[in-house]
C-alpha positions in Angstrom: 171.8 242.8 -60.3 174.6 244.0 -62.5 173.5 245.2 -65.9 175.4 244.0 -68.9 176.4 247.5 -69.9 177.7 248.3 -66.5 179.4 245.0 -66.2 181.1 245.5 -69.6 182.1 249.0 -68.6 183.6 247.8 -65.3 185.5 245.1 -67.2 187.1 247.4 -69.6 187.9 250.2 -67.1 190.7 248.0 -65.7 193.7 247.6 -67.9 194.6 244.4 -66.1 191.6 242.6 -67.6 191.5 241.3 -71.2 189.8 243.4 -73.7 188.6 240.5 -75.8 186.8 238.0 -73.6 185.9 235.8 -76.5 189.5 234.9 -77.3 190.9 234.7 -73.8 188.1 233.3 -71.7 186.1 230.7 -73.7 187.1 227.3 -72.5 184.4 224.8 -73.5 184.0 221.9 -71.1 184.7 218.4 -72.7 181.7 216.0 -72.9 183.3 213.5 -70.5 183.6 216.2 -67.8 180.0 217.4 -68.5 178.8 213.8 -67.9 180.5 213.7 -64.5 178.9 217.1 -63.6 175.4 215.9 -64.8 175.7 212.8 -62.6 177.0 214.7 -59.6 173.9 217.0 -59.9 171.6 214.0 -59.7 171.2 213.4 -63.5 170.1 216.8 -64.7 171.8 220.1 -65.5 168.9 222.5 -65.4 170.7 225.7 -66.5 173.9 226.8 -68.1 174.0 230.6 -67.5 177.3 231.0 -69.3 176.4 229.0 -72.4 178.5 229.3 -75.6 176.6 230.1 -78.8 176.6 226.4 -79.7 175.0 225.5 -76.3 177.3 222.4 -75.9 176.4 221.9 -72.3 173.6 219.3 -72.0 171.4 221.6 -69.9 167.6 221.9 -70.2 168.0 225.7 -70.4 170.8 228.0 -71.5 171.6 231.7 -71.2 174.2 232.8 -73.8 176.4 235.9 -73.7 173.9 237.6 -76.0 171.1 236.9 -73.6 173.2 238.1 -70.6 172.9 236.1 -67.4 173.1 239.4 -65.4 169.8 240.7 -66.7 168.0 237.3 -67.3 165.9 235.8 -64.6 167.3 232.4 -63.7 164.3 231.7 -61.4 160.7 230.8 -61.7 160.3 230.7 -65.5 163.3 228.5 -66.1 162.8 226.1 -63.2 158.9 226.0 -63.1 158.8 222.6 -64.9 160.5 220.4 -62.4 162.2 220.5 -59.0 165.2 218.6 -60.4 165.7 221.5 -63.0 166.9 223.8 -60.2 170.5 222.8 -60.8 173.2 224.9 -62.5 176.5 224.2 -64.2 178.6 227.3 -64.9 182.0 227.6 -66.5 182.3 231.4 -66.3 185.0 233.6 -68.0 188.0 232.9 -65.9 189.4 236.5 -65.8 186.2 237.8 -64.3 184.5 234.8 -62.5 183.7 236.7 -59.3 180.6 238.6 -60.6 179.2 235.4 -62.1 179.7 233.6 -58.7 178.0 236.4 -57.0 175.0 236.2 -59.4 174.8 232.4 -58.7 174.8 233.0 -55.0 171.9 235.4 -55.3 169.8 232.6 -56.8 171.1 230.1 -54.2 170.1 232.5 -51.4 166.7 233.0 -52.9 166.0 229.3 -53.3 165.6 229.4 -57.0 168.8 227.2 -57.4 169.0 224.1 -55.4 172.6 223.0 -56.3 175.3 224.2 -58.7 178.7 223.2 -59.9 181.1 225.8 -61.2 184.4 225.2 -63.0 186.8 228.0 -62.3 190.5 228.8 -61.9 191.8 227.5 -58.5 192.8 231.0 -57.7 189.2 231.9 -57.2 189.5 230.2 -53.8 191.9 232.9 -52.6 190.0 235.8 -54.1 188.7 237.9 -51.2 185.5 238.8 -53.0 184.5 235.2 -53.3 186.0 233.6 -50.1 182.9 234.6 -48.1 180.6 233.2 -50.8 182.5 229.9 -50.8 182.3 229.7 -47.0 178.6 230.5 -47.0 177.3 228.6 -50.0 180.0 226.1 -50.9 179.7 222.4 -50.1 182.8 220.8 -51.6 185.7 221.4 -53.9 187.2 219.0 -56.5 190.7 219.6 -57.7 190.9 217.3 -60.8 194.0 215.2 -61.2 195.9 216.6 -64.2 194.7 219.2 -66.6 191.3 219.4 -68.3 191.6 219.4 -72.0 189.1 222.0 -72.9 187.3 221.9 -76.3 188.4 225.3 -77.5 190.0 225.1 -80.9 193.2 223.6 -79.7 194.1 226.1 -77.0 196.0 224.4 -74.2 195.1 224.6 -70.5 198.1 225.5 -68.5 196.3 226.6 -65.3 194.8 224.8 -62.3 191.1 224.6 -62.2 188.6 223.5 -59.5 185.0 222.3 -59.5 183.0 223.8 -56.6 179.7 222.3 -55.5 177.3 225.0 -54.2 174.0 224.7 -52.4 172.4 221.7 -50.8 174.8 219.7 -48.6 172.8 216.5 -49.4 174.5 216.5 -52.8 177.9 216.0 -51.3 177.7 212.2 -51.8 176.9 212.4 -55.5 179.7 214.9 -55.9 182.2 212.6 -54.3 181.0 209.6 -56.2 181.2 211.2 -59.7 183.9 213.8 -59.7 187.5 212.7 -60.3 190.2 214.3 -58.3 191.0 215.5 -54.8 187.6 216.2 -53.2 187.4 218.3 -50.1 184.4 219.1 -48.0 184.0 222.8 -47.1 183.5 223.1 -43.3 180.8 225.5 -42.4 181.3 227.8 -39.4 177.8 227.5 -38.0 
């Protein structure tokens, strides 16, 4: 598990990454998009591990930046109430999404998370550090038609984003039914 201090140090060691993640990376998902995600996850978002301070994602549990998703346990304590709670929606900081995806996959691998949907830049799919994770844990990808108008104080979105469904393959039908855009099933090399 990556500690917050180590994570922050690694972020700022590279001059190619932004120094102020708050201004450059916070893109709050609009309510209409969150409703699609909720339905695609079977009606419940159990956890938002990248919650903004206002906790605007309608999840049963939230982990904010101050609580640090790299040191918080996403597992037993959060999901003990209900099997359907073992779902995650994550809209991680776009400039450094890979460590967040790796953390998610750790919980998918351990069985604490059943299904998840992430919203990331489309370029994540060509990132070598995440390609193997997408192949192993990814179920489907949705490339939305047009741009998502994020709720972020008027900042425009000029980049391609994708939703990725992770985890149980049985959730593919709901993902196709509720997500709007080009939906592609990820072929598993079994």
